[in-house]
C-alpha positions in Angstrom: -84.4 -6.1 -16.9 -82.6 -3.0 -15.6 -80.4 -3.5 -12.8 -82.2 -3.1 -9.3 -81.2 -1.7 -6.3 -82.5 -3.7 -3.5 -82.2 -1.4 -0.3 -82.0 -4.0 2.4 -79.4 -5.3 5.3 -79.0 -8.4 7.2 -76.7 -8.5 9.9 -76.3 -11.6 12.1 -73.5 -11.2 14.3 -71.3 -14.2 15.7 -69.1 -15.3 18.1 -65.9 -13.4 16.7 -64.7 -10.4 17.9 -65.9 -7.3 15.7 -64.1 -4.8 17.5 -63.2 -1.7 15.4 -59.5 -2.2 15.8 -59.7 -6.0 14.5 -61.3 -5.0 12.2 -59.2 -2.1 11.0 -56.0 -4.6 10.3 -58.0 -7.2 8.7 -58.4 -4.7 5.6 -55.1 -3.2 6.4 -53.4 -4.6 3.2 -56.2 -3.9 1.0 -56.4 -1.4 -2.1 -58.5 2.0 -1.1 -60.9 0.6 -4.0 -61.8 -2.5 -2.2 -62.0 -1.0 1.6 -65.6 -1.2 2.6 -68.2 1.3 3.7 -68.1 0.3 7.4 -71.3 -0.2 9.6 -71.0 -0.6 13.4 -73.0 -2.9 15.4 -72.8 -0.3 18.1 -71.6 2.9 18.6 -67.8 2.4 19.5 -65.1 4.2 21.7 -64.0 7.3 20.6 -60.3 6.4 21.1 -60.8 4.0 18.5 -61.2 6.9 15.9 -57.7 7.4 15.5 -56.9 3.6 14.8 -59.6 3.1 12.4 -58.9 6.2 10.0 -54.9 5.0 10.6 -55.5 1.4 9.1 -58.5 1.5 7.0 -58.6 5.3 5.5 -62.1 5.4 6.7 -62.9 8.6 8.6 -65.5 8.7 11.6 -67.9 10.9 9.2 -67.9 7.9 6.9 -69.0 5.5 9.7 -72.7 4.3 9.9 -74.0 4.4 13.3 -76.4 1.7 14.8 -78.4 2.1 17.7 -80.7 -0.3 19.6 -83.6 0.9 21.5 -87.5 0.3 22.0 -88.2 3.6 19.6 -86.3 6.5 18.0 -85.1 9.3 20.4 -85.9 13.1 19.0 -83.0 13.9 20.8 -80.5 12.1 19.0 -81.6 13.6 15.6 -79.3 16.4 15.6 -75.7 16.3 17.4 -74.9 19.7 16.8 -73.9 19.8 13.4 -77.4 19.5 12.0 -76.8 15.8 11.2 -78.3 13.1 13.2 -76.3 11.0 15.4 -78.2 7.8 14.5 -78.3 6.5 10.5 -79.8 3.2 11.2 -82.3 3.1 14.5 -83.1 -0.5 15.6 -86.3 -1.0 17.0 -87.3 -4.2 19.3 -90.5 -4.9 17.9 -91.7 -6.5 20.8 -91.9 -3.7 22.7 -94.4 -2.2 20.4 -93.2 1.2 20.4 -92.7 1.5 16.2 -93.0 5.0 15.2 -95.3 6.6 13.5 -95.2 5.5 9.5 -94.5 7.0 7.2 -90.8 7.3 8.9 -89.9 11.2 8.3 -87.4 11.4 10.9 -83.5 11.4 10.2 -81.6 7.6 8.9 -83.9 4.8 8.7 -85.6 1.7 10.8 -84.4 -2.1 11.2 -86.1 -4.2 12.9 -84.9 -6.3 16.3 -86.1 -9.3 18.0 -84.3 -11.1 20.9 -84.7 -11.8 24.9 -88.3 -9.6 25.6 -91.0 -11.4 24.1 -93.6 -8.7 25.1 -96.8 -9.5 24.8 -96.1 -12.6 22.9 -97.8 -11.3 19.8 -95.0 -10.3 17.5 -92.5 -12.9 15.7 -90.2 -15.0 18.1 -87.3 -16.5 16.7 -87.0 -19.5 19.0 -86.8 -23.1 18.1 -90.1 -24.2 19.3 -91.9 -21.6 17.4 -93.0 -22.0 13.8 -90.4 -20.8 11.0 -92.7 -18.4 9.6 -91.8 -16.2 12.5 -88.2 -15.2 10.9 -89.8 -15.1 7.2 -92.5 -12.9 8.1 -90.2 -10.3 9.9 -87.3 -10.5 7.8 -89.7 -9.9 4.7 -92.9 -8.9 4.4 -93.4 -6.9 8.0 -90.0 -5.1 7.6 -91.4 -4.2 4.4 -94.6 -2.7 5.3 -93.4 -1.1 8.8 -90.5 0.5 6.6 -88.1 -1.4 8.1 -84.8 -1.7 5.7 -82.4 -3.8 7.6 -82.6 -6.4 10.7 -80.2 -7.0 13.0 -79.7 -10.1 15.5 -77.4 -10.4 18.1 -75.7 -14.0 17.5 -75.5 -17.2 15.0 -73.6 -19.4 16.5 -74.4 -19.3 20.3 -73.5 -23.1 21.0 -74.3 -24.5 24.1 -71.4 -27.2 24.4 -68.9 -25.8 21.9 -68.1 -27.7 18.5 -69.9 -31.5 20.0 -72.9 -33.0 19.4 -74.2 -31.5 22.6 -74.7 -28.4 20.9 -77.1 -29.9 18.3 -78.9 -31.9 21.1 -79.2 -29.1 23.4 -80.0 -25.6 22.2 -81.1 -24.4 25.3 -80.1 -21.1 26.4 -80.5 -18.7 29.4 -78.5 -15.8 28.5 -81.8 -13.7 29.0 -82.1 -13.0 32.7 -81.5 -16.6 33.4 -84.9 -17.5 31.3 -85.2 -20.7 29.4 -85.4 -19.2 25.2 -84.4 -22.5 23.3 -82.7 -21.8 20.2 -81.7 -18.1 21.0 -78.4 -17.2 19.2 -78.4 -20.2 17.0 -79.2 -20.2 13.7 -76.0 -22.5 12.7 -75.2 -25.5 14.3 -71.3 -27.2 14.7 -69.6 -28.8 12.1 -67.9 -31.1 14.1 -70.4 -33.8 14.7 -71.1 -33.9 11.0 -67.6 -34.2 9.8 -67.6 -31.0 8.0 -65.8 -28.1 7.6 -68.8 -25.6 7.4 -71.3 -24.3 10.1 -74.5 -26.4 9.2 -77.7 -23.9 8.7 -81.1 -24.8 10.5 -84.4 -24.6 9.2 -84.6 -20.8 11.1 -81.8 -19.3 8.9 -83.1 -20.6 5.8 -86.7 -19.2 6.7 -84.9 -15.8 7.1 -83.4 -16.0 3.4 -86.6 -17.2 2.4 -88.2 -13.8 4.1 -85.4 -11.4 2.9 -86.3 -12.8 -0.6 -89.9 -12.1 -0.3 -88.5 -8.5 0.7 -86.5 -8.2 -2.6 -89.5 -9.4 -4.7 -91.5 -6.1 -2.7 -88.6 -3.7 -3.7 -87.9 -4.3 -7.3 -91.7 -3.9 -8.2 -91.9 -1.0 -6.1 -88.3 -0.2 -8.2 -90.9 -0.8 -11.1 -93.8 1.3 -10.0 -96.0 -1.5 -9.0 -96.7 0.1 -5.3 -100.6 -0.5 -5.7 -100.2 -4.0 -6.3 -97.3 -4.7 -3.6 -99.5 -3.0 -1.0 -102.7 -4.5 -1.7 -101.2 -7.9 -2.0 -98.8 -7.2 1.6 -100.8 -5.3 4.1 -103.1 -8.0 4.8 -100.6 -10.0 5.4 -98.7 -8.3 7.7 -100.8 -5.3 8.8 -98.4 -4.5 12.4 -95.8 -6.0 14.3 -99.0 -7.6 16.5 -101.2 -8.7 13.3 -99.7 -10.7 10.8 -100.6 -14.0 9.1 -99.7 -17.1 10.6 -100.4 -19.2 7.6 -97.4 -20.5 5.4 -99.4 -21.1 2.3 -100.2 -17.7 2.7 -96.6 -16.2 2.5 -96.0 -18.5 -0.6 -99.3 -17.4 -2.3 -98.3 -13.7 -2.0 -94.7 -14.5 -3.1 -95.9 -16.4 -6.1 -98.3 -13.5 -6.9 -95.4 -10.8 -6.7 -93.3 -12.9 -8.8 -96.4 -13.3 -11.5 -96.0 -9.7 -11.9 -92.3 -9.3 -12.1 -92.5 -12.2 -14.9 -94.8 -10.2 -16.7 -92.7 -7.2 -16.6 -89.6 -8.9 -17.7 -90.6 -11.6 -19.9 -87.5 -14.1 -21.0 
């Protein structure tokens, strides 16, 4: 089977500082060939540009910019030199302002979920919701809605640091004082389980499953199997407010895609 490009990005941030100078210092000693291209979680302050280029050798033109909002802003499509100011439009799906598809604007679309629950019809990533919410957004919904990435603001928002209380109490109130159990918590602190590594929760594993679902669809798309992919996924992930809640249906669809992949690339 030929090498396949999977054009999907997942960004889960943590409590670490991700300012540009800190990043720049971390790669200062790397050879030029090993220095990564940078995707910025936010458009950074202009005064950092010189430091970035000094430490990394990456010019500002090579940076990718992300903006989180409800819907793409056409005023940012051209920043005066014919290029869009934004490379990745990260859209809060719960606001139900997803652009008309197929997307014809500059850059690409990512999905985002946090704080705003909208009308309650879009996937919610809280601990008291079924984990199919995480899976279908990261997978089949992102695929049908032409989102090539997903952003989430935090993965280790422990309520009581590296203690057992952070396992027992996951109720966060960062969003205007509202109770949002599990918001920003996909990893659990290692101390209480005598480990050196944080423990992944079920919802993080569900995100992994969703990313893999997306990969199946992407590979088949690259192999010219759009008819199969679309007929399989559209009924399950029609829109951000119309999507399948049955985990068995997702497993069945994934099996169908996998069987076609097997036929196209026998051992």
